[in-house]
N, C-alpha and C positions, 0 to 999 in steps of 0.2 A: 453448466453453473451460471454463467452470464444470462442465459435466457430464463433461468429459475428465480433470479433475484427479483423479488416482487417489489415495485416501487411503492414507498410509503409517504413520499413527499415529492414536490416539484423538482426539476433539475434543470441543467443546461439545455437550451434549444439546440436544435441540430446544428445551425450555423455557429452558435457559441462553442459546441463540442468541437467542431472543426478548427475553430481559432485556438482552442485550448490545445489541440494536438499539434498545431504549429508551433505554439510557445515550448511545447515540451520537446519537440524535435529540436528547436533551437537551444535549448538548454543542454540537451545531450551533445550536440555537435560542439557547443562551447566548451563543455566539460572535457570532451577528447581532445580538442585542440589545446586546452590549457594543461591538462593532467596526462595526456597520453592514452593509448588504448590499455584498458585494464587486462592484465595477464597474471595468472596464479604463479607464473615463474618469476615475475619481477618482485625482488625482495624489497623494493622501496614502496610497492603497492600494498597498502594494508586495508584492514576493514574500515578504517576511518576514511579512506579514500572512497570505498563503496557506499559508505554513508552519505558522503557528499553527493555522489550520483544519484543515490535515492531521493535525496532531498530535492535535486534538481528536477527529477520527474514528479515527485509528490507536490511540491509547492504550487506550480500553476493550477493544477487541477483543484486542490483544496481553495486556493485564493479565489479562483473564478467561480467555484461553486459557492463559497460564502458570499461573494460579492453579489452574484445572480439571484440567490435564494433568501439572503438575510439569516440563513441557519447560523446559530452561535457555535461554530465548530472550531477546534483548534488542534493543530499537530504539535504533539509533545515529544520531545526528544529525550532518550535516556530515562524513560519512566519506569519505575518499579511498580508491578501490580502484585499485590498481596492477596492471596487466596482467603477465603472466608475462615479457613482453619489455620490461618496466620502463617501458611508457607510463602516462601518467596523464591523465585528461581532466577534471581538477578535482574538486570535492567534489559528492557526491550528497547531496540533502537528507535523505533517510531511507533506511537500510538495516537489515534486520532479519537478525540472525545468530543460529544456533543454535550454542551452545558445546557441543562434543561430546567434549571432553577437554581437559587442561591445555594451555593456550596454543593450542588448535586450535579453528577455528570454521569453520562451514559457511554460506555465504550462502543466504538464502531468498528474500528479494525486495528490490527497490529502488524507491522512489517519487521522482520528479522533478517538481517543480512550477514552472510558468512563469505569469506573469501573462497574457501575450499569446496563446499558443496552444498546443495539445497538440502540434501539429507541431513546434514549436520545442523542446519539452521531449524529444521523442521520440528525437532523434538521440543526445543525450547518454545517455538511459536505454538505448537499444540497445547503445551501445558498453560501458557499464558491466555490462549483462547478459551480453555476451560474455565479458568479463573475469572475471565471477563464476562463469560455467559453466566456464571453462578452470581456474580456481582449484579448484572443487569436484571436477573429475575426470569426474563423470558426474552424471546426474539433470537435472531440469527446473529452470530459473530462471524466475522471474516477475518482471515489473515493472509499475509504474502510473505513468502521466503524469496530470497534473491541472492544471487552471486555477482550482481551487477549486469551481466550479460543475460542470464536466465532468470525468469521469475516463475512462481507457481502460486496459483491462488487456492487457498483453503477455505472451508466452511464447516461450522460447527452449528447445529440446530438444537443443541441441549442434550442430544442423545447420540448423535451419529456424526463422525467426521467424514468429509469428502474432499477431493481436490481435483484440479485440471491437470491437463498434460502441462509440460514445460512450455513457457512462452519466450521466444527468443527476442529480447527487446533492444540489444545492443549487438552490432555486428561490425566487422572491419570495413572500412570504407563508407561508414554511415553518412558522413558529410557529403559524399558525392552520390549518395543512393536514396534520396528523399522519397522518390515515389515508392520505393520498395519498403522503406520504413512506414510510410502512411499506409499502405496497402496491407502489410503483414504485422508490423510491430506495434503499431498505434492501438492495437487492441487492448493493452495495458491500460490506456485512458479510459477506454470503454468499461472495463472491469472495475477500475477504481470509482468511476462516475456511477456505475450500477450500485455499488456498495454503499456510496454516499446516499443514494436515494432510497436504499432498502431498510431492512428490519433493524439496523442499528439504532433507529430513531423511534422504534415502538417503546411506548412507555409501560412499565410494569402495572 
């Protein structure tokens, strides 16, 4: 899926992307040092905590992309997406929109976070992606579901949904295993960057 995402706009240069991965890694390590490692058995660890972790990952990527390209993109938290038939499925944790004109926005991707499982998050994410695609008119819509540790990338081309294998983005001892994170887990940065450059920006 990462290779199939066709760039429609300029993105970060290779060295900039490496710098962004460094920032994301530092954010993750800082999060774990402050909040502790997220575990499903921890009663104090709630979905709000996962949302903080997700924001720590998304923010440097979106900010660096926006700064480098000048794209008028924004990350919205707790945004309700209403379908064309006026249905609503609750609030999505994170939605990225491209502001393409006065009071006119184009959806790029959605992130749904759940403490328990990717499967639980996927249903709501797929419904939101369908509605986003309908509202955009055309172009590919992407989504991500995550438990904090695991991520999965989803795609909707207006007809068919597809998904990647699970991506392990957080693991125990991450603060002492930077090389492992850079080699294996930083693919999440590549995925989000590819989405930012892809069909979300295609105008109807």
